[in-house]
N, C-alpha and C positions, 0 to 999 in steps of 0.2 A: 590583827587582820589587816589587809589592805588591799587596795585595787591594783591591777598591774595589767597592762597592756604593751604593744610594740607590733613592730613588722619587720621582716627580712626579705632581701633580694636573694632568691634562691639560687640564682645562677652567676651573681657577679657582684660588683661594688657600687652599684648605683645608689645616689643617697635617697633616702625616703623623701617622698614628695612633702614639701615645706607646709606644716601646719597639720598635717594630719594626724601624727601621733598625739599632739598635743591637744587636740579635739577629742581623741578617744579618751585621754585622761580626765578631760572635762566631764564626759558622759558619765563617770562612775565617781564623781567627786565625794558622794555620799559614804563610799566605802572607805574613803581616807581624807577626812576635812582638815587633817593637822598640818600636813606639808606634802609636797610634790617632788619629783625627782626624773631627770630625764639621761639618757646616754645616748649620743648621736656619733656614727662611726660610718665609714664608707659602707652601704649593703644593710644597715641596719639601723632602727632607734627604738629605745627602750623607754618604758614610761611607769611610774609608781605614784600611786596615791596613798598616802600612808596613815593609820590609825595608830597612833602612837601607844604601845603598851608595854614593851620591853626596851629599855635602852633608850629612854626618852629623849636626852640630850644629844646622841651621836648615832642614832638609828637612820639616818634618812638615806633612802635608795635611790639609785643603783649601788650596790656594794661589791666591792672587789677583792683579790688577793693582796699581798704584800706589793707585787710589781705592776699590779693592774694590767694583767692580763687574763684574767678570769673574772668575768661579771655575772651579777645576779641580780634579779627582781623578785621578790617571794610574798605571798599572801600566805599567814597562818601562822602557826606556834611550833617552835620545838621543845618539849618539854623535859629534855635531858640535856638541855644548852649547855649547862655549868659543867657537867661531867663530861660531855662529849668535847668540849673547848678544852679542858683541863688536859686529856688524850690528844688531842692535836697539838697543843703546846708543848708536850714532852717529847712530840717527834720533830720539834723545830719551827712550826707554824708561828707566826707572830699574827696576832690581832691587834687591832687597832680601834674599836668600838666596844660597847656594852651590849649589842643586839644581837639575838639569835639568827638573824639573815646571814651573820658572817660565816656560820658554821658551812654554807653551802659551798662557795668556792674551795674552802680549804678542803672538805670532803671529796669534792671532786678531784684536786690535785692528788690526793692520796688514794680514791680508790676508783676513780672514775666510774662506770655505770653499777659498780659495785657500793656506791655510796647510799643507795636505798636502804641498805640494811642496817646503815647507821641512823637514819632520819625515822626520829619518832615523834608523832604529833598528826597536826592536819596542816596541810599545806597545797599550795600551788606554786610551781617554781617554772622560771626562764634562766637557763643557764646559757653564757656564751662565753666559748674559749676562743680568744683573740690568734692565738698561736697556731691551733690546728683551723679553725673557723668552723667548728662543731657547736651545735645547739641541742640543748634539752629543754623539753617541756614535759612536766611532769605532775602527777596529782597523787592526792593521800590514798590510803587504802581503803578508808570507808567511804570515800567521797565526800568528805565535810566540805572541802574548797572547791569551788566549780573553775573550770577552765575551757574555753570554747576558742576554736580556732577555724579559719577558712583560707583557702588558696584562690587567686585570681590573676588574670592576665591585666597589666595596666602598662600602657605606654611601652609595650615590646618586650614586657620583663614579668616572670611569674613571682609573685609575691606570697609570701605565708603573712597572716595576720592574726594576732592572738589576744586574748583577753578576758577578764574575770568575768564579765557579764556581756551578753551578745549585744547590748544596746551600745556599748563601745565600738564594736566592728561597724554597726551602722553608721555610726558619729564620724567614722573615717569620711564617709562621703564616696567610698569605693566599693562597699557592701550594699547591694539592692535587697531588702526585706520581701522575701517572697515566701508562700506558703509551700510547706513541703508537706502533703497528702500522707506521706507515711509517719510523719511525726503525730498528725492528728489519727491516725490508726494506733499509735501507742497509746496515746491518752485516752482512748476509746478501750483499748483492750486492758491497759496495765493499771487506769487510774492515777499514771504516773510519767514521768519522763526520764528514764534510767540512762539512756544515752547508749551508744553513741550519737542515734539518729535524734535531731531536733525538730522543731515545727517550722524550721527556716531551712530553705531550700539552700545547700553548699555549705551549712554551716553545722558542724560537728562538736560533740562535747567528748571531752578525754573522759574516758571509762576510769572509775577507779581502780587504783593501783596498776595504770598504764602510764607510757611514757612515750615521746616522740623523741628520735636520737637521729640528726642528719648533719651533713656538712653543707656549707654554702660554698657555691664554685660551679664551674662550667660542667654541664650534663646534669645536674641535680633537677630532678622534675618532681612536681607536686606529689606524685602517687608514691616516690621513694621519702620524701619528707614527711608526709602524713600516714605512713605504716606504723600503727599503734604496737607498743611492745609491752610485755606483761612481765612485772617485776614481783607482784602479788596478786592471790585470786583467794575467794573464799572457799575454803576446804573443809573435808570432814575426815575422819578415820575410815576406814574400809570397814563394812558392817562386820562384828563381832570384835573389832578392835579398841571399841571405844572406852573409855575410863570408867569404873564403876567400884568405888571404893567404900571404905568405911564412912559413914553420914560426917562423923566429927571432922575428919581429915578432909573430905572434900569443901565441906561449908567454911571450915578453917581457911583453905587456901585462897576460894572465893574471897571471902572476906577480907583478907590480907591483900590481894591483888586490887579490889575494888577501892579500897581505902588509900592505897598508895597512888592508885590514878586520880583520887579526889586531891589527893596532896599535889599533885604535878599541876591540876589544873588552877591550883591557888597560887602559881608564882606569876607573878606580875608587878609592874613598877606602878600600878594604878590597882584601887579598890575593885574586888570582885564581889559578885551579888549572885543571886540563885531564883531561879523559877521555883514554885511550888505549887504544886495543882491538890496535893493531899493524898494521892496515890503513893503507891510503895515506892515508885522509883524516884521522882524527886524528892519524897521526903527521906528516903534514905541518902541520897546524895547530901543534902541540906545537913542530916544530923553528922555525917561523916565530916564536912566543912567545920561544922563549930567544933567538933573534936579537934581536928587538926589546927582552927584557927585559934582556939582556947576562948573563942566567944560567940554569941550568935552571929549569923551571915544574914545580912539584908535578904528578904524574900519578896518575891513580885507573883501575884495571883490574878488569872482574869475570870472575871463573873460574868457569865452572859445570863442576861435576865431573861430566861424561859424555863418553864418547868421541864427539870429532867436533865438539865443542861449546865446548872449552876455549881460549880466546883468549891464556894466560895467557904462554906460551912466547914467542908471536910478539911481544906487549908487551912482554916482559921484553926480548927481544932490540933491539927498536928503544928502550927506554928506555936501555939500556946504551950503546947507540950515540950518543945524544943526552945523555948526562950525567945523566938524570933518576933520581932515587929513588922508584920507584912504590910506591903503596899497593894491594895486593891484595885484593880482596873475594871470598872463597869463597863459592858458593851452591850446596848438594847440592840433590838431588830434594827432601828432606823440607822444606828452607827454601823452595823455590819453592812447593810445594803448600801449607803453612802460610801463604805470603804473597799468595795468589790473592785472598782474600776482602779485603784490604787495598787491593790494586792496583784492584779493581774500584770499591770506594768512592771511591778518590781520582780515578778515571778519570771517574766517572760515567756510564759505558755500558757494555756487554759488551765487553771487550777479549779478542780471538780470538788474538793474538799474545804468546804465553807468555814470549818474551824479554824482553818489558817488566818482569817480575819481576827480572831481574837488573838492570835500570836502578834499579828501585825501592832495591834494597839498595845500589848505586853512591851513589846521592843522598843515601841515609841515612849513609852513610860520610863521603862530605864534609860534610855537618853535624856530624859525630860528632867530626871532625877540626878543627872550629873554623873553617871555610869557607863563605862565602856565594856565591860566583861561579864557576862552572866553563865552560870552553869547550867545545866538542863539535864533533865532524866532519858533523853529520847536514845534509842539504841538497845534498851535491855527487851523489848516485846519481841523485835525481830530475831533475836539471838537465844532466848528462853520461852518461845512458844507463848507470847503474852496475848494473843490475837484469839478471837472466837472460833476462826476457821480451823485450828488445830483440836478443838474439843468437837467441833461438829464434825469433823472427818474421822474422830476415833470412834464416835456413836454412829455414825452411818456408814464407815468404810467396808463394812461386810458386804455391802453391795456390790463390790469390785473386785470381790476373792473368788468367784468361780471361774476358773478358766476356759475363755471361749463363750463364755455366757455375759451379754451385756446387759446385766441387770441394772447396774447402777446407771447407765445411760438411760434405760428404759424408764426408770422412775424419775431421774431428773426430767427428762421429756414430759412426762405424764404433768407433772407440778406445773412446768412451762405452760401446757396447753391449758390447764384447769385453771391458772391465773390470768390467761388472756396475753401471755409473753409470746414473741418469737423464738425460733429454735434454729440453731445451726445444724447442718445434716450430720449424720453418723461420722462421716468419713472426717470432717473438720475435727469431732471430739478425738477421734482417735488420733488423728494427727498431733493434738495438743499433748494427750497421753505419752506418745512417742518422745516428744521433745523433752517432757518432765521426767521420764524414766518411771512413767506409773501414775496411778490414780494420785490426785493432789488436791488436799483442802484449799490452798491458796486460788487453785484454777476453779473451785465449785463457788466460791465465793466472788470472786471478781471476774468469773466468766459471766456473772450476772450482769455485771457492768458492759460487757463486751457485746452484749444482746442489742443495745441502743445502736450499734452500727447498722443492723436490719433495720431497727424501728424509725432512724431519723435520716442518715444519709439518702442523697440522690444524686442521680445523674453521674456525670463522669467520676464525681468524688465517692460515690457509692461504689462503682467498679474498682477505683483505686482502692479502698479500704478491704474490700472484700476478696480481692483478687491476689493480694500480697500478704503473707503471714508477717505480724509484727514480730513474731519471733526470729526470724531470719536475722535480724539485726543485732541479737543478743551475746553471740559469742560465749554460749554456755559452757560451762566446765565439763572437759572430757571425761571427768572422774565422776559425773554425777549417778552412773550406773551400779558404781562400788559402794554407793553410801547406804544407811540405812532409809527405810521408805520415809520415816520421820524428818531426816535430816535434808532429805530432797525436798520435802516442804519448806522447810527452813531458809533454804538455798535462796528462795525465790523472793523471800522478803527481805532477806540482805542483799541481792542482786537486784531487785527492782523497786522495792517500796523504800527501802532506807537511802539510797543515793536520788532515787525519782521522784521522790515525795517527801518524806520527813526531813531530809537534810538540803532540800531544793525549795519547796512550797512553804514548809512550816521552819527550815533552817537559815541557812546561810542568807538567802536572799532576803527573806524577811527582817532578819536582826540587821543585816549591813545596809538596809534600807534605812535604818535609823542611826548607823554608824555605832553599833553594837556587835560586839564578838561573842559568839556561841561556843561554851566549851562542852565536850561530851566525854564524861567519865566511863560509860560504860562501852564506849568505843576505843578505849585503849587498847594498843596492840596486844599487850599481856592477858587482859581481860578476856579479849576475843579469842586468843590463841587457847586459852585455859577452857573458855566455855565450849569450845566448838570439840574439844576432845571428850566433854561428858557424857556419858550414855544417854539416850533420851531421857530416861526416867528422872534424870535431875533436872529436866526443862519442865516436863508434865507428869505429874504423877498421880496416877488414875485418870480419872474425866475431869476433875474442875481445878486440881490444884498446879496452876501454871506457873512457871518462873520458881518453880519449887526451891532450889540452892538459894536463889538470891531472898526468898520470903524469909526461909531458914535463917540466912544469915540477918537480915533485917528483925526478926524476932529479939536480937542482941541488942538492938539501937531505937528501936520503936514499940509503941504498945501494939499488942499481938492482932487487935482490929485494924490498926494501920497495915501490918505486916502483910496481913491476908485481905485486905479490902481489894473487892474484885474489880476489874479494870473497866471503866466507863469509855466507851466508844464516843468520846467527846466530839461534837461537830455542832455547829451554829445551826440554826433552823434554816431548813433549806425549801420549804414549800414558798416562803416570802419572793424568791426568784420566779416561782412559776403562777402565781396567782394571777387570774386575769381581774385587771381593775383593784379597786380598794385601794390597799397600802401599798401595792406595787410601785416602785419609784418608776418614773417616766422613762428612763433610759432602758429600762429592763421590758417594758412593753413595745419601746422603740427597736431595740435590737432583734427581739422576737416577732416584729412585724412581716408580713408576707412582702412587701418591700425590701426590707432589709434582709431576708433570707434569700431573697433572690438575687441581690445585689452580689452578697458572699457568694452564694453559691455552692453550698456546701448540704445544706438541708432541706427536707421538704416541709414546706410551708404548712400544708394540710394536715401533717403527722404532727408537728408541732403544736399546732393549734387543738386538735384532739387529744393531745397529751397534756395541755394546759387546762381544758374543759375537765378531764377527768381527775387530776390532782386537785382541782377547784373544790372538789365534794370530798367530805371527811372519809377516813380510812387509816389502814397501816399494814404492816405486812411486808414481807421480802418482795413481793411483786410491786408493791408501791413504792418501796424504797429504790428499787431499780429503775423505775420511771422518773422517780425524783432526780437520782444521780444523773440520768441522762439528759433531763432538761436541763439540770446545773451545767453540764458539759456543754451542751448546745449553747445558753448564755454566755457562759466562760470563752467559748471559741468564736463567738459572734463578736464579743466585746474585745478580746485579743485581737481579730482583724481589724475591728475599728482603731483600736489604739497603734497597732504597728503597720497594719498595710495601707491605712487612710481610707477607710473604706465608708465613709460618711453613713456611718449607720445610725446614730442617735446625735443628740444635741451635746454631749460631751465633746470637748475639745480632740480632734481627730490628730493627736500626738502624744507619744509618751511623756507620762506625766512626770 
C-alpha cells in the first residue's frame, strides 16, 4: 500500500504551482515512509509515498510503460500479479520491474477502460496517457483503498487535485477545509461515511467500483472531469434465481474460494501477520493461512479491559489450538479516551464507533513489531448476515407484511414514545422504505442512530440535516426491487457500512496511520461473486445460525465451539465520553461545553447537557444505547471541528495530529 497525490490543469499545459504536490505528499508520509517519487510534466504533477511490500528494490513510483508514454501512481496490491504479467509478456509487453504497479500502464495499453476486468485486488489508481492526454482515477470494488478529489479555480485555471487522504488536499494550501453539513447528515444517518459525499465542502470520495475518465485540454470543465463512471457494483440474482444446491457442494466451493483468497493475500516480499479476535472470521483466516504457509502465522489480539468487551481469552484459546504465539495489546479506558483525538485525525471524519480505538492500538503494535502487512477477517458479516439486525428483522418482520396497514411503523413509534425518544413523521419512514425497496432490518437498527438528528442539532445546521435526505447522494442500484428482500438488507451493509465504516474508520485509515497494510480475504472478487449468488438460507439458517456457509466450512478447520461462536458487537466503552466530571478527560468536557457548542454551531447546548446528565445515571437498553451513540457522535463532531477547522474548542493542539 502507498499514498498517492497529484494535480492536473484541466484545460491546458500550465505547470503545477511550485511546492504544492510535494507538500501534499509530505502530509501522507505515514502511508509510505520507505520512499517517494514524483512526475512533473506540463499541466500535471503526480506524487507517490511508498510502503514497499512487493518489488522492494525496484518498485519506486511513478511507473511507466516501455516508452514512457503512459504513467501511473498506485496504492494497493494486485494479487494475480504474476499470472497477469505472464499473459501480458506473451503479448509482447516488456516489464522492467518486479512490482505489481507496472501492470497498470500495460493493461491500459491492452484494454483501455476494459482494464478493470483484469485488475484483481485492492487499489486506488491514477493513470496518465501522455499521447492522448487522458486521465484515469479509479478505486477498487469493495472500497478498501480510498481516493479523494476536488476541483478549484486557481490563477485563472481549473485544477483537479486528488489524494489518498483529504489532509493531503488541505496541505496543498489551495483547498480550504470547510464543513459540509450534508456530510454530517451522513454520519448521523448511516453511522458511517460511505461516499461520494464527505464532511468537507467541495471534497468528494470516489465510490467503490467507480472511476473518473477525462481528457486534459481546452474546453474540459470540472463537471466533465468529475463525472463518476461505474465498472462494478454490488449485485444479487433476481429473486428466485439464487443458487441453492447440495450442502457439501456449496460448502466445498466456498471453502475452496476462501482458501485461495487467503493464499493470494500471503504473497509479499515481507512477512505477513494476522489479527485474531477469537471469532469465526479471523480464526478461519488464521487457520487457512497456517495451512498455506506450512507454519503458524504471527497473530495480534486487542484486549479492552472492560467487562463483556475483552476478547483476549477467546483469542488465546483459538491461538493455542492453531499453534500461534499471539501478541496481546492491552487497552484500558484511559488509553482509549486519550487516543480518541488521534483516531479522528486519522479517519478525517467524526467516528462514532469507539471500538476503532482498539484497532488503532492494534495496528500500532503490528508496526512496532516490525511488520507491514496484516490479514483481517473484516467483510464476512456484511456478505453473510453476521449482524443482529438480520435476526431482529426476521423475528419482527411480520409487522410489515399486512398491505396498507402501517403496523410496523406504529409499533416502532410506540417503542420510541415509551422510551422517551423523538420520532420522525410517517412520511419520512415511508420515504426510507421506498428508497430501500421495502422494510429493512438495517434501517430499523441504524434508524435509531438517526433519531439523534432530532435530538441534538440546532439552528441552521438542524434545518440543513432535516431538509435533505442523506439517501439522495447514494446512487443506489436500480436493480434493488428485483432482489430477494433479504438481499436488499445485505446490500446496504455492503454499500454503506463496509466502505463507509469498516474499511475507513476500522480499515485503511487506521492501519495506514501506522504504516501497515490490511488485507481482506473475505472481500476477494471470487468470494464476493460466489457469496452473492447463494440463496439467503446459506447466509442465515433459521433465526440464529448466521454466516451458515462460512461456519460449515469453519467446522473443518476449527473446534465446533469456535466455528459457531456467536458474534460479539465489539465496541469500546462509550459512557466515558458522556460522563459529567469524574474520570472524563478534560478535552471532552471542553468540547461539550456550552461555549464550544455555540462556537461550532451544530448542536443545542441544552440538549447535550440534558443527555449527559441522563447517561450519568445507571441504565441499559436500546434507548440508552441510542443516546450514548448520539453523544459520542456529538463529541466526535466537535473534536473533528476542532482538529480540522481550527475551532479553538479545547486545549488540544488545533491542528491535524
